[in-house]
N, C-alpha and C positions, 0 to 999 in steps of 0.2 A: 396459579393459585387454589386452595382446597374450597373455597367459598364459591358457590354457584351465584346464589341467592340471599339478598337481606330481606326480611319481611318485618317491616315496623308494626306494632299494635295501635290498636287505634282504643284509645280508653274511654270508656261510657258509664255513666252513673246511673243505674237502672233502678234507683230506688232506695231510700231508707241509706243512702250514702254508702250503698255496696258499689264497689268498682271492680268492673271487666275488662283484662285489657283481650280485645279479640286480634289474633294473629291470622288465623286461616277461616275463610277463603282470604287470597291476597288478591289485589289486581295481578300481579305477575303469574300469579299460578293459582289454580282451583283447590289443589292439594298436594300431598306428600304422602308417597304411597298411598294408600287407602285414606288416609286422613284427611277430610278436607273441611273440616271445622274444629277451632283449636282455640279454647278460651280460658285465662287466666284469671281465676276469681279471688279476689282479696290481695292480701289480709286484710280483714275490716273486721272490726269492734262492734258487736252489737250490744245494747243497754237491756237491761233487765225488762220483759215485756214485749221487746220490739219482736216482731213476727217478719220474716222474709219470706214465707212460702210460698211454692209454687203451686197453683191448683193443677186440675188433673187437664191432660194436654196429649196429643196423639202424635207418633211418631210412624213414618214406615220407609223401607228401603236402605235404612243403616244402621249401625250399631252404637248406643252412647257408653263413654268409656268415661267412668268417673273415679278419681284419685285424690285425695284430702292429704293435708298437709297436718291441718289444725282443723276442729271443729268435727262435726257430727250431721248427718242429714239422714230423715226418715226416708226410705224409698217405699212406696206401694203401688203395683201394678194392675193392669185388669186379668193379670194372669193368678191373681189373688197372693202375689209375692208383698210381706213383709219384711223388710230388709234396713236396719240401721248401718249406714256407712261410716265407718269412722277411719282415721289414718293408717295408712299402710296398704288398705284392704283393695283389691281391685274389682268392680263392679262393671260387666259387661251385659248389656242389655240390648237381645237383638231383636229388631223393631221388627224386620221383614216385612210381610204381610198386613202389618196392624197392629199396635199396642199403646195403652193410655196408660198415663203415669202421672205421680205425682211426688213432689221433692219438699219436706216439711221440716221444721226445726223439731226435734224431738222434743216430746213433751217436760222429760225432767231439765230441759234446757233454758226454759223460757224463762223462770225466774232469776236468771242467772246472768252477770257480762260474759260474753263469751267470743270467740274470736274464731272466725271462718278462713279457709284459705285452702286452694285445691286447682286442680284442671280437669275440666271436662271436653272429650274430644267426641269426634264422630266419626267413625269408620262406615265408609261405603262398603256396601255388600256387593259382590261380583254379581254381573246379571243374571247368571244360573242361580244367584240365591239369593235376588230380591224381595222374592215371595215367600221366602224360606218361615215355618212357623214360628212365632215370637217365641222368644225364650229369656230368662234372668240368670245369671252366671254369678255368684260371689265366691269371691276367695278371700279369705282372710289375711289378713298381715305375715303372719307366721308359716303361709304356705307357701310364699312369694320367695322363688329362691334368692339369695344373696351371696354374693361373692366379694372377699376382702383381697385389697392389695395395700401396698406401702402407701400411704396416704389419701388411700381411695375406697369407697364403698361402691358396689353396684347390684341394685336391684333388678332382676330381670322380670319387669312386670307384664310383658306380651312379647312372644317368641321364644328365641334361644338366643343365647351369647356366653361367652366363656367356658362353655360345656354343661351349661345349665339350660334347662326348658321350663318356661312358664306354665303352669296347670290350666292356665285361661282358654277357651276353647274359641279359635279364629276360623274366616272362609277363605283366609289368603296370607300370602306370605306377609306380616307383621313383625315389628319389632316396636317398643316401648320399652326404654330403660331410665332409670332413677338413678343417679349418679351423685355422691358426692364428695367432693374434695375439700381437704385439707389444706389452710395456707401454704402458699408457695410448692404447691402439689400439680402435678398431670397427670392424664391417663390418655392410653394411645387407643384408639377405637379403630379396629380393622375389620375386613371382611363383613361390611357393611352392605345394607341391601341396595338396589338400585338406585332408589329414592331415600336418602336420610337428611334429617335436620335435626340440629340442636336449639336450646331454648332453655335460659337459666331461669327460674321463678324467686330463687332465692341466691344473691350475690352477684358478682360479673363474673364472666370468664372470658377467655383468649382461644381462638381458634387458631392453632399454628401460628402462634405470636400474634395475632390480629386479633386488637381488642374488638368485642362485640357489643353496641351501644346498648344500653338499657332497655328492656322491653321491645326485643329484637330476636328475632329467630334466622338461623342461620343453615339456610340447605348446601349442604357439601356438593360437591363434583362426583358424579359416580364411579365408583370403583377404586376411591383414592383412601387410603387411611388416614385418619386426624389425629392430632394432638389438640385436646382440650387441658387448659391450666387456667388457675386462680390466684392470683397473689395474696387476696385477701380471704379465700376461700368461698365454695360457692355449693349449690346444691342445682343440677342441672337435667334435663330430660333428654333423652334422644328419639325421634319418632322416625318410623319409615315403612318403606316394604315395596313390593312390586307395584308397577304402576296401575292407575285405575284403566280397567278396560273399556274406554270411552268415557266421554261427556256424562256430565249429571246435572239434572235441573234441580233447581231447590228452590221452594218457596215453601216460608214458615217453617215448619217442624218437618216436613216431607222432601224426600230425597229419593230421585229415580232415573234411569235412565229413558224413561220415557214421559212427556209431557203431560200425556192422557191419562197416565197414571196418578199423576198428584192431582191434576183436576179431579178425579173419580174420587180421591181420598178426603179433597176440599167439599165436594157435596157428601159424601158418606158422614164427616164432623159436622157439618151445619145440619144435616138430618137426623143427627143422633142414634146414628148405624152403629159407631165402635162400640164393642164391649167395654162397659164403665169399669173403674176402679170399685171394688166393693165396698160401701158403706162411706163413698164420698161422692155426693152428689154435685159437687161445685165442677164448675169447668171452665176454659177459657176460650170466648168466641173466637172464630177465624177472624184474622185480621181481613183488612182490605187487599186486594189484588194490586200490585204493582201496576204502574199504566203501561210498561214494557211488556208485561206479560198479554193484556188486554189485546194489546196492538201486534200478538202474534211474535213478540222477540223475546222468548221465554229465556228467564235471565238466572244465569250460573250462581249468582251470588245470594245470599239473604236478604231480603229488606233491611232496612234500618228500624231498629228497635221490635223486629219480628221475632229475634232470639233471645236466649239467655241460659241462666246458669240455675244450680240448685242454690239455694240459699237468697234467691234474687226475691223483686217485688211479684206480688201476684202475677201480674200480667206479663211476664218475661217468660216463657217456657224454658227448660233445658232439654 
C-alpha cells in the first residue's frame, strides 16, 4: 500500500465564521518533512466591513509559508516589510531568532464582499539555522515554475520537480507542489522526498485508486511513486522533504529544539522586548501556559485556540 498514514483535519471556527481545517501536527506524527503545521483556511465569504485582522504577534525557530487560492492579505512585519499577498504567490517568512508580523485585510477590500481561501504552513528550521536572522521572501505568482501535462498542471511552489526549480529560498530539502487535475485525469509522482504527503483543498482525489476522505491528508510510503487521480477534477498539494533533525517543542507561535529557548521567547514577548511592526502598536498577549508544560512535560502540539491563520479573528495569530 502506498499510503502510510491518514491525518484527519480538525475543523475550527476562529471567529467571524472563518473556518480552519488543521491537519498538522497530528496525533500520529508531529511533521511531514520540515512541515509541522498545516492549516487549510476557508473558503469563507466576508461581508462588507467585516474585519478578520490578525494583530502583531511573534515567531521564532520556524518559517511561515502562505499560499492563497482566493482573496488577499496585507503582511507587515518588524523588518519593515509591507507586502500584499495574492493568489498564486508564495510568501516565505523566516522567523529564526525572532520576528513580529501582522496579517490584515487590505483597506481597498474592506468595503467589498470578498472570499478568502488558502493554506498556511510552518516549516521548522534545521537546528543549525533556528537562530538565523529573520527574513521575508515574496515570490510573485508569475515567477513560480509551472509545468503542463495532459490533463494536469503542476506549480513548483518550493523545491524542485519535473526539471524545474522554485526560486523560494529554503534551509533544507523541501518540496511543495500545487497540482490541478482535470476530470478523469491522473498524474504519477515519483522521485519523492523521504517524507511526503498529499492533501486536496479543492475536490476529491484517489491515491493509487484508494479514495482519500474529505479534509484528510495522506502520507505516502517512503521511496514509492504514487498515482493521484480525480474523477471529477481536483486541486491538491504535495508537501514533504527530509525528516526533521530531532523533536521540536511548540508553544503558541514559538518553535524550537530547546524548551528553554521557547520560555525565553515568551518572557521577551511579555516584556515587550521584540522589535515591533512599524506603525502598528497593537499586539496579541501571550496565552496561558499549558498545564503539561508547567509540570515539566513540554508538549509538541500547539494548545487549542492558540494558533491561527491570516484572515482570522484578532486573537488567533498565524
